[in-house]
N, C-alpha and C positions, 0 to 999 in steps of 0.2 A: 203605415203612418205617413211616410214620405209621399206615397201615391195619393193619399187623401189630400194632403196639403197642396200637391201639384195640381190636382183637379180643381180645388177651390181657387187657386191662383189663376188657372186658365179660364175659369168661369168669370172671375172678376175682370180679367183682361178683355174678355169677350164683350163686356158691357161698353167698353170704349171703342174697340176695333170692329165689333160685329162679326168677327171671324173665329172659327174654331181651330183647334190645332191638335196634332198627334203628340201624346205624352209618352216619353220613353223613361221608365224607371227600372233600374236593375237591382236585384237583391244584393249582388256583390257591391255595387256602388253605394248602396244604402249602408251596408256593413262598414265600408271604409269611412263613410261620413260619421257614423256613430263613434268611431275610434279616432276622431280628429285630434284629441289631446295626445294620444300615443304617437300618432304619425307626425305631429308637429314637433315633438321632442326628438324623434328619430331623424326626421328630414333636416332639421335645423341645428341640432346639437349632437347628432350621432349617438344619442342615448337609446339603448335597446330596452324597452319596457320589460319588466319581469313581474311575476305574480306577487301581489301584495295583499291578498285576502280582501278585506273590506277597507283598507287604508286608501287615502288620497295620495297620488304620486308626488305632489309637491307641497302639501300643507299638512301640518300635524298640530294637535290631534283632530282628525276628521275620519272617524272610523266607528266600528262596533266594538263595545267592550262587554266582557262577561260580568254579570252582577251576581249577587248572592243567590238569586232564584231565576235568572234568565239572562237576557242581553239588552243592551241599550245602544242606540245609534247616536253619536255625538257629532255635531257639525259646528265647530268653533269659527267665529268670525276672525278675519285677519286684517292686515293693513293698518291703517291709522286707527281702526276700531278693534284692534287685537284684544280678544277677550281672555288671553292667557292669564293675566293677573287675577281676573274674576274667577276663572276656573281653579286656580291655585288656592284661592281663598275658600271657595266652596268645598273643595276636596281636603282642606286642612294641610296643604303643602305649600304654605307661604314661604318656606325655606328655599324654594327653587324659583320664586318669582323673578329674581334678578340674576339668575344663573345665566352666564353669557352663552352657554351651549344651547339654551332654549329661548333666546331673545326674540325670535320671530318664527313664523311658521316654517320657513325654509330651513333654518338652522335646526329646528326641532325635528324636521324630517331627516336632515343629514346626521343628526345625533340620536336617531330613533332607538338604536341599540342601548343607549344609556337611559333614555326616557321611559321606554317600555317597562322595565322592571320596577319603575317608580309608580307609574299610573295604573298598571294592570291590577296590582293588589288593592289599590284604593277603591276601585269600582266594585271589586268582589266583596267589599265590606258592608254593602247595603243592598237592599232589594231594588229591582228596576223601578218600581213605583216611587220609592223613597228618593231615588236619584232624579226621576222625572220632576217631581214636586220641587226639589231644591234647585235644579238647573233652570227650570222654567221661571222660577221666582226671580232669577237674576238675568233673565233674557238670553240664556244660552240655548240654541236650537238643539232639540233632542227628541227621541221617540223610542218607545219600547219596540223591540223586535218581536212581533207576535208570531206564534205558530198558527196553523190553520184553525185549530179549535178556538183560540183566543180571538182570531179575526172574525170567525163566524158569530161569536157571541158579542162582538163590539156593538154597543148601543147605537152608534151612528150607522153601522151596516144594516141593523134591523130597521132603524128609522127610515132609511133610504129604500127599504123593501128589496134589498139585494139578494135575499134568500127567500124563495117561495116554494109552495107545494104544488105539484102537478099530479093529476090522476093518470097513471100510466096503465093502459089496458093490459090485463094479465099479470100485473105486478102489484098494483095498489098505489098508495101515495108515495111519490118520489120527490125528494128535495133537490132543488137545482139553483144555480146562480142566475140572477136576472140580468137584463141588459143594463149597461151603465148610462144609456142615453135617457135624459129626462127633458121633455119639451113642455113648454107652458101651454101650447095650443094644439099640437098634433101628437100628443103622447100615444104611443102604440100600445097594443094589447100585450098582456103577459104571455110569453111564449107558451105554446101548447105542448102536448106530449110528443115523444119521438114517434114518427109514423111507422106503422107495421108494413110488412112486405106487400107492395101493391096497393096500399091504402088510398093513394091519391092518383092511381092510374087513370080512372075514368075522368077525373077532374082535369088532369093534364091533357089527355087526348081530346076532350070535348071543348074545354074553355081556351086552352092555349094553342092547340093544333086545329081546332075547328071541325073535328070529326063528329058525325052524327051518332045518336045512340045506336042505330042499326049497325053502323060501321064498327063501333066499339064492340058490340055483341058478337059480330062475325069474327073479329080478331080473337075474342075470348073463346069462341067455339072452335076456332082453328088452332087453339093452344098457342097463339102468338104471344098473348099476354096472360 
């Protein structure tokens, strides 16, 4: 991901400078960048991050909750648009709207041990779909946590042609995941079957390496290929 972004940035810069440049992207550097939040807290506040499951480290509730039949991911807004009162109303817990322990996202994080026993049973009382309908109706960001079977059957996944059939020699029809790239003008072809051993040897030697048919045949006769 970072290499792709760097290449695009270098190409863009080339339009103004007319010069190319060497790009140095490290897997380690990329991992450090992805963990910028954890490093910021450690480097500036001395806080050692710990495993929190699906929770956000500084805002609550911002996590996955178990429902009656699955799981739902909840992403509550904070700050001046704190949706805490709305969530309390939807979940039927208006009794804790003004609880000083839960006044803002940070305090709710600090008092998570007290808040969790209240919220966890609430979400287990309804199905994922029921919660999605109720929460979306009041503008609270949420999503069902799908398993692979549910994701494969998602109408949008099917509409985007993300699952396709490919004829695999010696096996038959094989279902595979399609490319996510969608272009309006240069859309590529659906990927073909997995190549068999040596299936593209002639094509590689002749088209890419410029070898003649006779040279390829000699290599084959000499059991080089």
